[in-house]
PyMOL Python script that loads the backbone (N, CA, C, O; Angstrom):
from pymol import cmd

cmd.read_pdbstr("""\
ATOM      1  N   MET A   1     121.989 137.801  11.601  1.00  0.00           N
ATOM      2  CA  MET A   1     123.127 137.042  10.981  1.00  0.00           C
ATOM      3  C   MET A   1     122.685 136.004   9.999  1.00  0.00           C
ATOM      4  O   MET A   1     121.707 135.275  10.167  1.00  0.00           O
ATOM      5  N   VAL A   2     123.506 135.992   8.927  1.00  0.00           N
ATOM      6  CA  VAL A   2     123.330 135.339   7.622  1.00  0.00           C
ATOM      7  C   VAL A   2     124.240 134.261   7.340  1.00  0.00           C
ATOM      8  O   VAL A   2     125.380 134.330   7.797  1.00  0.00           O
ATOM      9  N   ARG A   3     123.840 133.149   6.560  1.00  0.00           N
ATOM     10  CA  ARG A   3     124.812 132.310   6.104  1.00  0.00           C
ATOM     11  C   ARG A   3     125.319 132.650   4.908  1.00  0.00           C
ATOM     12  O   ARG A   3     124.665 133.115   3.976  1.00  0.00           O
ATOM     13  N   VAL A   4     126.758 132.374   4.917  1.00  0.00           N
ATOM     14  CA  VAL A   4     127.801 132.614   4.021  1.00  0.00           C
ATOM     15  C   VAL A   4     128.412 131.337   3.457  1.00  0.00           C
ATOM     16  O   VAL A   4     128.510 130.327   4.153  1.00  0.00           O
ATOM     17  N   ILE A   5     128.834 131.391   2.150  1.00  0.00           N
ATOM     18  CA  ILE A   5     129.124 129.994   1.620  1.00  0.00           C
ATOM     19  C   ILE A   5     130.538 130.687   0.969  1.00  0.00           C
ATOM     20  O   ILE A   5     130.571 131.811   0.466  1.00  0.00           O
ATOM     21  N   VAL A   6     131.716 129.748   1.094  1.00  0.00           N
ATOM     22  CA  VAL A   6     132.769 129.930   0.750  1.00  0.00           C
ATOM     23  C   VAL A   6     133.191 128.646  -0.402  1.00  0.00           C
ATOM     24  O   VAL A   6     133.056 127.475  -0.048  1.00  0.00           O
ATOM     25  N   GLU A   7     133.589 128.909  -1.473  1.00  0.00           N
ATOM     26  CA  GLU A   7     134.027 127.904  -2.442  1.00  0.00           C
ATOM     27  C   GLU A   7     135.340 128.075  -2.676  1.00  0.00           C
ATOM     28  O   GLU A   7     135.809 129.202  -2.838  1.00  0.00           O
ATOM     29  N   ARG A   8     136.113 126.915  -2.722  1.00  0.00           N
ATOM     30  CA  ARG A   8     137.348 126.765  -2.861  1.00  0.00           C
ATOM     31  C   ARG A   8     137.907 125.754  -3.917  1.00  0.00           C
ATOM     32  O   ARG A   8     137.352 124.656  -3.877  1.00  0.00           O
ATOM     33  N   THR A   9     138.830 125.892  -4.793  1.00  0.00           N
ATOM     34  CA  THR A   9     139.243 124.854  -5.689  1.00  0.00           C
ATOM     35  C   THR A   9     140.860 124.717  -5.371  1.00  0.00           C
ATOM     36  O   THR A   9     141.487 125.666  -4.901  1.00  0.00           O
ATOM     37  N   PHE A  10     141.331 123.742  -5.603  1.00  0.00           N
ATOM     38  CA  PHE A  10     142.885 123.261  -5.481  1.00  0.00           C
ATOM     39  C   PHE A  10     143.512 122.668  -6.782  1.00  0.00           C
ATOM     40  O   PHE A  10     143.017 121.752  -7.439  1.00  0.00           O
ATOM     41  N   GLU A  11     144.603 123.286  -7.039  1.00  0.00           N
ATOM     42  CA  GLU A  11     145.428 122.524  -8.331  1.00  0.00           C
ATOM     43  C   GLU A  11     145.679 121.100  -7.945  1.00  0.00           C
ATOM     44  O   GLU A  11     145.377 120.210  -8.740  1.00  0.00           O
ATOM     45  N   GLN A  12     146.182 120.836  -6.841  1.00  0.00           N
ATOM     46  CA  GLN A  12     146.428 119.387  -6.462  1.00  0.00           C
ATOM     47  C   GLN A  12     145.490 119.136  -5.095  1.00  0.00           C
ATOM     48  O   GLN A  12     145.070 120.068  -4.409  1.00  0.00           O
ATOM     49  N   PRO A  13     145.263 117.905  -4.851  1.00  0.00           N
ATOM     50  CA  PRO A  13     144.443 117.716  -3.575  1.00  0.00           C
ATOM     51  C   PRO A  13     144.980 118.303  -2.241  1.00  0.00           C
ATOM     52  O   PRO A  13     146.091 117.917  -1.880  1.00  0.00           O
ATOM     53  N   LEU A  14     144.498 118.943  -1.689  1.00  0.00           N
ATOM     54  CA  LEU A  14     144.986 119.694  -0.497  1.00  0.00           C
ATOM     55  C   LEU A  14     145.348 118.600   0.607  1.00  0.00           C
ATOM     56  O   LEU A  14     144.549 117.757   1.016  1.00  0.00           O
ATOM     57  N   PRO A  15     146.578 118.728   0.998  1.00  0.00           N
ATOM     58  CA  PRO A  15     147.207 117.695   2.120  1.00  0.00           C
ATOM     59  C   PRO A  15     146.324 118.134   3.348  1.00  0.00           C
ATOM     60  O   PRO A  15     145.992 119.291   3.606  1.00  0.00           O
ATOM     61  N   ILE A  16     145.972 116.877   4.135  1.00  0.00           N
ATOM     62  CA  ILE A  16     145.419 117.470   5.729  1.00  0.00           C
ATOM     63  C   ILE A  16     146.184 118.162   6.532  1.00  0.00           C
ATOM     64  O   ILE A  16     145.694 118.699   7.526  1.00  0.00           O
ATOM     65  N   GLU A  17     147.636 118.275   6.209  1.00  0.00           N
ATOM     66  CA  GLU A  17     148.581 119.006   7.097  1.00  0.00           C
ATOM     67  C   GLU A  17     148.254 120.656   6.828  1.00  0.00           C
ATOM     68  O   GLU A  17     148.193 121.494   7.727  1.00  0.00           O
ATOM     69  N   ASP A  18     148.064 120.918   5.418  1.00  0.00           N
ATOM     70  CA  ASP A  18     147.936 122.091   5.260  1.00  0.00           C
ATOM     71  C   ASP A  18     146.438 122.559   5.580  1.00  0.00           C
ATOM     72  O   ASP A  18     146.228 123.739   5.859  1.00  0.00           O
ATOM     73  N   LEU A  19     145.329 121.559   5.533  1.00  0.00           N
ATOM     74  CA  LEU A  19     144.053 122.376   6.077  1.00  0.00           C
ATOM     75  C   LEU A  19     144.042 122.564   7.517  1.00  0.00           C
ATOM     76  O   LEU A  19     143.386 123.491   7.992  1.00  0.00           O
ATOM     77  N   LYS A  20     144.827 121.628   8.394  1.00  0.00           N
ATOM     78  CA  LYS A  20     144.807 121.925   9.788  1.00  0.00           C
ATOM     79  C   LYS A  20     145.759 123.010  10.033  1.00  0.00           C
ATOM     80  O   LYS A  20     145.528 123.726  11.007  1.00  0.00           O
ATOM     81  N   ALA A  21     146.826 123.261   9.291  1.00  0.00           N
ATOM     82  CA  ALA A  21     147.450 124.598   9.510  1.00  0.00           C
ATOM     83  C   ALA A  21     146.617 125.884   9.252  1.00  0.00           C
ATOM     84  O   ALA A  21     146.764 126.898   9.934  1.00  0.00           O
ATOM     85  N   THR A  22     145.739 125.780   8.233  1.00  0.00           N
ATOM     86  CA  THR A  22     144.830 126.922   7.626  1.00  0.00           C
ATOM     87  C   THR A  22     143.700 126.825   9.040  1.00  0.00           C
ATOM     88  O   THR A  22     143.676 127.938   9.566  1.00  0.00           O
ATOM     89  N   GLU A  23     143.135 126.214   9.497  1.00  0.00           N
ATOM     90  CA  GLU A  23     142.284 125.899  10.420  1.00  0.00           C
ATOM     91  C   GLU A  23     142.808 126.659  11.561  1.00  0.00           C
ATOM     92  O   GLU A  23     142.173 127.622  11.990  1.00  0.00           O
ATOM     93  N   ALA A  24     143.926 126.295  12.085  1.00  0.00           N
ATOM     94  CA  ALA A  24     144.662 126.630  13.357  1.00  0.00           C
ATOM     95  C   ALA A  24     144.622 128.474  13.441  1.00  0.00           C
ATOM     96  O   ALA A  24     144.397 129.210  14.402  1.00  0.00           O
ATOM     97  N   LYS A  25     144.948 128.792  11.978  1.00  0.00           N
ATOM     98  CA  LYS A  25     145.164 130.403  11.830  1.00  0.00           C
ATOM     99  C   LYS A  25     143.762 130.991  11.815  1.00  0.00           C
ATOM    100  O   LYS A  25     143.495 132.077  12.328  1.00  0.00           O
ATOM    101  N   MET A  26     143.047 130.356  11.311  1.00  0.00           N
ATOM    102  CA  MET A  26     141.710 130.903  11.032  1.00  0.00           C
ATOM    103  C   MET A  26     140.673 131.083  12.633  1.00  0.00           C
ATOM    104  O   MET A  26     139.869 131.984  12.873  1.00  0.00           O
ATOM    105  N   ALA A  27     141.010 130.017  13.439  1.00  0.00           N
ATOM    106  CA  ALA A  27     140.439 130.080  14.654  1.00  0.00           C
ATOM    107  C   ALA A  27     140.275 131.260  15.353  1.00  0.00           C
ATOM    108  O   ALA A  27     139.161 131.617  15.737  1.00  0.00           O
ATOM    109  N   SER A  28     141.482 132.029  15.596  1.00  0.00           N
ATOM    110  CA  SER A  28     141.341 133.418  16.487  1.00  0.00           C
ATOM    111  C   SER A  28     140.494 134.272  15.495  1.00  0.00           C
ATOM    112  O   SER A  28     139.453 134.824  15.851  1.00  0.00           O
ATOM    113  N   CYS A  29     140.990 134.349  14.248  1.00  0.00           N
ATOM    114  CA  CYS A  29     140.057 135.255  13.321  1.00  0.00           C
ATOM    115  C   CYS A  29     138.488 135.077  13.262  1.00  0.00           C
ATOM    116  O   CYS A  29     137.705 135.983  12.975  1.00  0.00           O
ATOM    117  N   LEU A  30     138.228 134.096  13.498  1.00  0.00           N
ATOM    118  CA  LEU A  30     136.653 133.795  13.767  1.00  0.00           C
ATOM    119  C   LEU A  30     135.982 134.446  14.723  1.00  0.00           C
ATOM    120  O   LEU A  30     134.880 134.960  14.527  1.00  0.00           O
ATOM    121  N   ASP A  31     136.586 134.468  15.798  1.00  0.00           N
ATOM    122  CA  ASP A  31     136.175 135.288  17.033  1.00  0.00           C
ATOM    123  C   ASP A  31     136.231 136.624  16.620  1.00  0.00           C
ATOM    124  O   ASP A  31     135.196 137.291  16.630  1.00  0.00           O
ATOM    125  N   LEU A  32     137.296 137.110  16.259  1.00  0.00           N
ATOM    126  CA  LEU A  32     137.580 138.203  15.921  1.00  0.00           C
ATOM    127  C   LEU A  32     136.748 139.063  15.319  1.00  0.00           C
ATOM    128  O   LEU A  32     136.523 140.168  15.813  1.00  0.00           O
ATOM    129  N   TYR A  33     136.148 138.618  14.080  1.00  0.00           N
ATOM    130  CA  TYR A  33     135.178 139.017  13.372  1.00  0.00           C
ATOM    131  C   TYR A  33     133.730 138.495  13.536  1.00  0.00           C
ATOM    132  O   TYR A  33     132.855 138.735  12.704  1.00  0.00           O
ATOM    133  N   GLY A  34     133.541 137.804  14.598  1.00  0.00           N
ATOM    134  CA  GLY A  34     132.070 137.326  14.919  1.00  0.00           C
ATOM    135  C   GLY A  34     131.474 136.320  13.960  1.00  0.00           C
ATOM    136  O   GLY A  34     130.282 136.273  13.655  1.00  0.00           O
ATOM    137  N   VAL A  35     132.437 135.514  13.514  1.00  0.00           N
ATOM    138  CA  VAL A  35     131.772 134.501  12.212  1.00  0.00           C
ATOM    139  C   VAL A  35     132.027 133.319  12.858  1.00  0.00           C
ATOM    140  O   VAL A  35     133.039 133.117  13.528  1.00  0.00           O
ATOM    141  N   ARG A  36     130.930 132.342  12.636  1.00  0.00           N
ATOM    142  CA  ARG A  36     130.929 131.019  13.343  1.00  0.00           C
ATOM    143  C   ARG A  36     131.149 130.000  12.236  1.00  0.00           C
ATOM    144  O   ARG A  36     130.364 130.164  11.302  1.00  0.00           O
ATOM    145  N   TRP A  37     131.871 129.147  12.108  1.00  0.00           N
ATOM    146  CA  TRP A  37     132.039 127.821  10.886  1.00  0.00           C
ATOM    147  C   TRP A  37     131.113 126.908  11.196  1.00  0.00           C
ATOM    148  O   TRP A  37     131.136 126.362  12.299  1.00  0.00           O
ATOM    149  N   ILE A  38     130.374 126.681  10.465  1.00  0.00           N
ATOM    150  CA  ILE A  38     129.269 125.592  10.661  1.00  0.00           C
ATOM    151  C   ILE A  38     129.492 124.076  10.018  1.00  0.00           C
ATOM    152  O   ILE A  38     129.284 123.035  10.641  1.00  0.00           O
ATOM    153  N   ARG A  39     129.919 124.156   8.756  1.00  0.00           N
ATOM    154  CA  ARG A  39     130.238 122.792   8.254  1.00  0.00           C
ATOM    155  C   ARG A  39     131.128 122.923   6.953  1.00  0.00           C
ATOM    156  O   ARG A  39     131.179 124.049   6.459  1.00  0.00           O
ATOM    157  N   SER A  40     131.740 122.043   6.421  1.00  0.00           N
ATOM    158  CA  SER A  40     132.593 122.192   5.051  1.00  0.00           C
ATOM    159  C   SER A  40     132.536 120.662   4.526  1.00  0.00           C
ATOM    160  O   SER A  40     132.597 119.635   5.201  1.00  0.00           O
ATOM    161  N   TYR A  41     132.406 120.802   3.197  1.00  0.00           N
ATOM    162  CA  TYR A  41     132.160 119.635   2.455  1.00  0.00           C
ATOM    163  C   TYR A  41     133.520 119.607   1.418  1.00  0.00           C
ATOM    164  O   TYR A  41     133.971 120.587   0.824  1.00  0.00           O
ATOM    165  N   TRP A  42     134.026 118.269   1.368  1.00  0.00           N
ATOM    166  CA  TRP A  42     135.089 118.026   0.283  1.00  0.00           C
ATOM    167  C   TRP A  42     134.750 117.277  -0.969  1.00  0.00           C
ATOM    168  O   TRP A  42     134.030 116.293  -0.808  1.00  0.00           O
ATOM    169  N   SER A  43     135.111 117.542  -2.107  1.00  0.00           N
ATOM    170  CA  SER A  43     134.844 116.726  -3.154  1.00  0.00           C
ATOM    171  C   SER A  43     135.742 115.329  -2.766  1.00  0.00           C
ATOM    172  O   SER A  43     136.695 115.415  -1.991  1.00  0.00           O
ATOM    173  N   THR A  44     135.345 114.051  -3.376  1.00  0.00           N
ATOM    174  CA  THR A  44     136.138 113.014  -3.119  1.00  0.00           C
ATOM    175  C   THR A  44     137.437 113.178  -3.530  1.00  0.00           C
ATOM    176  O   THR A  44     138.269 112.556  -2.870  1.00  0.00           O
ATOM    177  N   ASP A  45     137.912 113.974  -4.616  1.00  0.00           N
ATOM    178  CA  ASP A  45     139.165 114.036  -5.236  1.00  0.00           C
ATOM    179  C   ASP A  45     140.043 114.825  -4.249  1.00  0.00           C
ATOM    180  O   ASP A  45     141.260 114.639  -4.211  1.00  0.00           O
ATOM    181  N   ARG A  46     139.378 115.763  -3.401  1.00  0.00           N
ATOM    182  CA  ARG A  46     139.901 116.712  -2.353  1.00  0.00           C
ATOM    183  C   ARG A  46     140.476 117.801  -3.143  1.00  0.00           C
ATOM    184  O   ARG A  46     141.562 118.267  -2.799  1.00  0.00           O
ATOM    185  N   ARG A  47     139.796 118.300  -4.269  1.00  0.00           N
ATOM    186  CA  ARG A  47     140.124 119.458  -5.155  1.00  0.00           C
ATOM    187  C   ARG A  47     139.412 120.501  -4.898  1.00  0.00           C
ATOM    188  O   ARG A  47     139.685 121.656  -5.223  1.00  0.00           O
ATOM    189  N   ARG A  48     138.228 120.028  -4.149  1.00  0.00           N
ATOM    190  CA  ARG A  48     137.034 121.283  -4.348  1.00  0.00           C
ATOM    191  C   ARG A  48     136.555 121.304  -2.811  1.00  0.00           C
ATOM    192  O   ARG A  48     136.560 120.285  -2.121  1.00  0.00           O
ATOM    193  N   MET A  49     136.178 122.447  -2.386  1.00  0.00           N
ATOM    194  CA  MET A  49     135.620 122.384  -1.126  1.00  0.00           C
ATOM    195  C   MET A  49     134.580 123.658  -1.005  1.00  0.00           C
ATOM    196  O   MET A  49     134.587 124.693  -1.672  1.00  0.00           O
ATOM    197  N   VAL A  50     133.696 123.270   0.037  1.00  0.00           N
ATOM    198  CA  VAL A  50     132.754 124.498   0.279  1.00  0.00           C
ATOM    199  C   VAL A  50     132.433 124.346   1.709  1.00  0.00           C
ATOM    200  O   VAL A  50     132.137 123.312   2.307  1.00  0.00           O
ATOM    201  N   CYS A  51     132.537 125.512   2.144  1.00  0.00           N
ATOM    202  CA  CYS A  51     132.462 125.704   3.595  1.00  0.00           C
ATOM    203  C   CYS A  51     131.350 126.753   3.742  1.00  0.00           C
ATOM    204  O   CYS A  51     131.183 127.621   2.886  1.00  0.00           O
ATOM    205  N   GLU A  52     130.476 126.637   5.015  1.00  0.00           N
ATOM    206  CA  GLU A  52     129.405 127.300   5.421  1.00  0.00           C
ATOM    207  C   GLU A  52     129.658 127.637   6.665  1.00  0.00           C
ATOM    208  O   GLU A  52     130.118 126.883   7.522  1.00  0.00           O
ATOM    209  N   TYR A  53     129.222 129.333   6.868  1.00  0.00           N
ATOM    210  CA  TYR A  53     129.621 129.977   8.167  1.00  0.00           C
ATOM    211  C   TYR A  53     128.340 130.884   8.191  1.00  0.00           C
ATOM    212  O   TYR A  53     127.575 131.091   7.249  1.00  0.00           O
ATOM    213  N   GLU A  54     128.268 131.378   9.457  1.00  0.00           N
ATOM    214  CA  GLU A  54     127.348 132.441   9.954  1.00  0.00           C
ATOM    215  C   GLU A  54     128.058 133.419  10.322  1.00  0.00           C
ATOM    216  O   GLU A  54     129.043 133.234  11.036  1.00  0.00           O
ATOM    217  N   ALA A  55     127.654 134.755   9.864  1.00  0.00           N
ATOM    218  CA  ALA A  55     128.198 136.146  10.014  1.00  0.00           C
ATOM    219  C   ALA A  55     127.135 137.101   9.890  1.00  0.00           C
ATOM    220  O   ALA A  55     126.004 136.913   9.442  1.00  0.00           O
ATOM    221  N   LYS A  56     127.667 138.187  10.364  1.00  0.00           N
ATOM    222  CA  LYS A  56     126.849 139.516  10.013  1.00  0.00           C
ATOM    223  C   LYS A  56     126.707 139.887   8.675  1.00  0.00           C
ATOM    224  O   LYS A  56     125.745 140.565   8.316  1.00  0.00           O
ATOM    225  N   ASP A  57     127.829 139.395   7.674  1.00  0.00           N
ATOM    226  CA  ASP A  57     127.761 139.559   6.457  1.00  0.00           C
ATOM    227  C   ASP A  57     128.944 138.986   5.689  1.00  0.00           C
ATOM    228  O   ASP A  57     129.921 138.570   6.312  1.00  0.00           O
ATOM    229  N   ALA A  58     128.896 138.950   4.379  1.00  0.00           N
ATOM    230  CA  ALA A  58     130.116 138.059   3.661  1.00  0.00           C
ATOM    231  C   ALA A  58     131.295 138.833   3.797  1.00  0.00           C
ATOM    232  O   ALA A  58     132.334 138.181   3.695  1.00  0.00           O
ATOM    233  N   GLY A  59     131.432 140.243   4.032  1.00  0.00           N
ATOM    234  CA  GLY A  59     132.360 140.807   4.196  1.00  0.00           C
ATOM    235  C   GLY A  59     133.468 140.283   5.472  1.00  0.00           C
ATOM    236  O   GLY A  59     134.690 140.148   5.428  1.00  0.00           O
ATOM    237  N   ALA A  60     132.623 140.086   6.451  1.00  0.00           N
ATOM    238  CA  ALA A  60     133.287 139.510   7.674  1.00  0.00           C
ATOM    239  C   ALA A  60     133.807 138.055   7.494  1.00  0.00           C
ATOM    240  O   ALA A  60     134.759 137.713   8.194  1.00  0.00           O
ATOM    241  N   VAL A  61     133.332 137.278   6.725  1.00  0.00           N
ATOM    242  CA  VAL A  61     133.974 135.874   6.136  1.00  0.00           C
ATOM    243  C   VAL A  61     134.913 136.086   5.264  1.00  0.00           C
ATOM    244  O   VAL A  61     135.708 135.146   5.257  1.00  0.00           O
ATOM    245  N   ARG A  62     135.252 137.172   4.292  1.00  0.00           N
ATOM    246  CA  ARG A  62     136.361 137.501   3.681  1.00  0.00           C
ATOM    247  C   ARG A  62     137.401 137.763   4.326  1.00  0.00           C
ATOM    248  O   ARG A  62     138.469 137.201   4.085  1.00  0.00           O
ATOM    249  N   GLU A  63     137.233 138.761   5.351  1.00  0.00           N
ATOM    250  CA  GLU A  63     138.220 139.086   6.474  1.00  0.00           C
ATOM    251  C   GLU A  63     138.821 137.948   7.199  1.00  0.00           C
ATOM    252  O   GLU A  63     140.015 137.857   7.486  1.00  0.00           O
ATOM    253  N   VAL A  64     138.045 137.224   7.430  1.00  0.00           N
ATOM    254  CA  VAL A  64     138.701 136.085   8.241  1.00  0.00           C
ATOM    255  C   VAL A  64     139.355 135.256   7.133  1.00  0.00           C
ATOM    256  O   VAL A  64     140.461 134.840   7.477  1.00  0.00           O
ATOM    257  N   GLN A  65     139.008 134.929   5.994  1.00  0.00           N
ATOM    258  CA  GLN A  65     139.823 134.289   5.005  1.00  0.00           C
ATOM    259  C   GLN A  65     140.865 134.841   4.492  1.00  0.00           C
ATOM    260  O   GLN A  65     141.671 134.153   3.865  1.00  0.00           O
ATOM    261  N   ARG A  66     141.067 136.400   4.693  1.00  0.00           N
ATOM    262  CA  ARG A  66     142.454 136.872   4.191  1.00  0.00           C
ATOM    263  C   ARG A  66     143.157 137.197   5.495  1.00  0.00           C
ATOM    264  O   ARG A  66     144.338 137.486   5.299  1.00  0.00           O
ATOM    265  N   GLU A  67     142.764 137.238   6.847  1.00  0.00           N
ATOM    266  CA  GLU A  67     143.609 137.240   7.741  1.00  0.00           C
ATOM    267  C   GLU A  67     144.348 136.095   7.789  1.00  0.00           C
ATOM    268  O   GLU A  67     145.566 136.172   7.944  1.00  0.00           O
ATOM    269  N   ALA A  68     143.664 134.794   7.655  1.00  0.00           N
ATOM    270  CA  ALA A  68     144.079 133.527   7.677  1.00  0.00           C
ATOM    271  C   ALA A  68     144.979 133.013   6.575  1.00  0.00           C
ATOM    272  O   ALA A  68     145.624 131.978   6.745  1.00  0.00           O
ATOM    273  N   GLY A  69     145.032 133.591   5.634  1.00  0.00           N
ATOM    274  CA  GLY A  69     145.794 133.394   4.428  1.00  0.00           C
ATOM    275  C   GLY A  69     145.107 132.137   3.570  1.00  0.00           C
ATOM    276  O   GLY A  69     145.757 131.456   2.778  1.00  0.00           O
ATOM    277  N   ALA A  70     143.988 131.980   3.793  1.00  0.00           N
ATOM    278  CA  ALA A  70     143.027 130.924   3.088  1.00  0.00           C
ATOM    279  C   ALA A  70     142.294 131.205   1.751  1.00  0.00           C
ATOM    280  O   ALA A  70     141.303 131.894   1.511  1.00  0.00           O
ATOM    281  N   LYS A  71     143.135 130.418   0.921  1.00  0.00           N
ATOM    282  CA  LYS A  71     142.536 130.934  -0.585  1.00  0.00           C
ATOM    283  C   LYS A  71     141.311 130.529  -0.784  1.00  0.00           C
ATOM    284  O   LYS A  71     140.932 129.554  -0.135  1.00  0.00           O
ATOM    285  N   TYR A  72     140.397 131.174  -1.724  1.00  0.00           N
ATOM    286  CA  TYR A  72     139.121 130.817  -1.848  1.00  0.00           C
ATOM    287  C   TYR A  72     138.829 131.477  -3.226  1.00  0.00           C
ATOM    288  O   TYR A  72     139.422 132.468  -3.652  1.00  0.00           O
ATOM    289  N   ASP A  73     137.670 130.684  -3.981  1.00  0.00           N
ATOM    290  CA  ASP A  73     137.322 131.295  -5.466  1.00  0.00           C
ATOM    291  C   ASP A  73     136.145 132.385  -5.281  1.00  0.00           C
ATOM    292  O   ASP A  73     136.028 133.309  -6.085  1.00  0.00           O
ATOM    293  N   THR A  74     135.289 132.229  -4.189  1.00  0.00           N
ATOM    294  CA  THR A  74     133.998 133.017  -4.146  1.00  0.00           C
ATOM    295  C   THR A  74     133.469 132.956  -2.756  1.00  0.00           C
ATOM    296  O   THR A  74     133.681 131.907  -2.149  1.00  0.00           O
ATOM    297  N   VAL A  75     132.801 133.928  -2.137  1.00  0.00           N
ATOM    298  CA  VAL A  75     132.138 133.957  -1.033  1.00  0.00           C
ATOM    299  C   VAL A  75     130.683 134.805  -1.376  1.00  0.00           C
ATOM    300  O   VAL A  75     130.661 135.929  -1.877  1.00  0.00           O
ATOM    301  N   TRP A  76     129.739 134.181  -1.075  1.00  0.00           N
ATOM    302  CA  TRP A  76     128.396 134.603  -1.264  1.00  0.00           C
ATOM    303  C   TRP A  76     127.310 134.071  -0.274  1.00  0.00           C
ATOM    304  O   TRP A  76     127.332 132.916   0.152  1.00  0.00           O
ATOM    305  N   THR A  77     126.423 134.931   0.041  1.00  0.00           N
ATOM    306  CA  THR A  77     125.451 134.735   1.311  1.00  0.00           C
ATOM    307  C   THR A  77     124.455 133.893   0.584  1.00  0.00           C
ATOM    308  O   THR A  77     124.267 133.908  -0.633  1.00  0.00           O
ATOM    309  N   ALA A  78     123.820 133.132   1.497  1.00  0.00           N
ATOM    310  CA  ALA A  78     122.784 132.140   0.962  1.00  0.00           C
ATOM    311  C   ALA A  78     121.437 132.200   1.886  1.00  0.00           C
ATOM    312  O   ALA A  78     121.384 132.814   2.951  1.00  0.00           O
ATOM    313  N   ASP A  79     120.522 131.576   1.396  1.00  0.00           N
ATOM    314  CA  ASP A  79     119.441 131.488   2.187  1.00  0.00           C
ATOM    315  C   ASP A  79     119.184 130.010   2.738  1.00  0.00           C
ATOM    316  O   ASP A  79     119.295 129.128   1.886  1.00  0.00           O
ATOM    317  N   LEU A  80     118.870 129.620   3.990  1.00  0.00           N
ATOM    318  CA  LEU A  80     118.726 128.265   4.325  1.00  0.00           C
ATOM    319  C   LEU A  80     117.291 127.803   3.920  1.00  0.00           C
ATOM    320  O   LEU A  80     116.289 128.505   4.049  1.00  0.00           O
ATOM    321  N   ARG A  81     117.314 126.598   3.439  1.00  0.00           N
ATOM    322  CA  ARG A  81     116.005 125.960   2.875  1.00  0.00           C
ATOM    323  C   ARG A  81     115.884 124.857   3.692  1.00  0.00           C
ATOM    324  O   ARG A  81     116.618 123.873   3.606  1.00  0.00           O
ATOM    325  N   GLU A  82     114.895 124.998   4.561  1.00  0.00           N
ATOM    326  CA  GLU A  82     114.575 123.757   5.292  1.00  0.00           C
ATOM    327  C   GLU A  82     113.646 122.768   4.778  1.00  0.00           C
ATOM    328  O   GLU A  82     112.595 123.254   4.360  1.00  0.00           O
ATOM    329  N   PRO A  83     113.771 121.353   4.690  1.00  0.00           N
ATOM    330  CA  PRO A  83     112.795 120.537   4.181  1.00  0.00           C
ATOM    331  C   PRO A  83     111.550 120.537   4.451  1.00  0.00           C
ATOM    332  O   PRO A  83     110.799 119.731   3.901  1.00  0.00           O
TER     333      PRO A  83
END
""", "prot")
cmd.dss("prot")
cmd.show_as("cartoon", "prot")
cmd.util.cbc("prot")
cmd.orient("prot")
């Protein structure tokens, strides 16, 4: 399993209702593709978001995003650096 980062930008701050709707669509897709959501970070203006997942590869995370209709800018694999 690898860590996968998804970066997103929004022209306007994303309303929490839209986020919850996308999360609900994504829930079944995560299991389907063997992807585990770890955490997400929002910019203080809510126009940028970075999400961290664990999956077999970045392609599985892209499929989750596509199936759920979640817009994203980039998807990339990452190494975890422990302090």
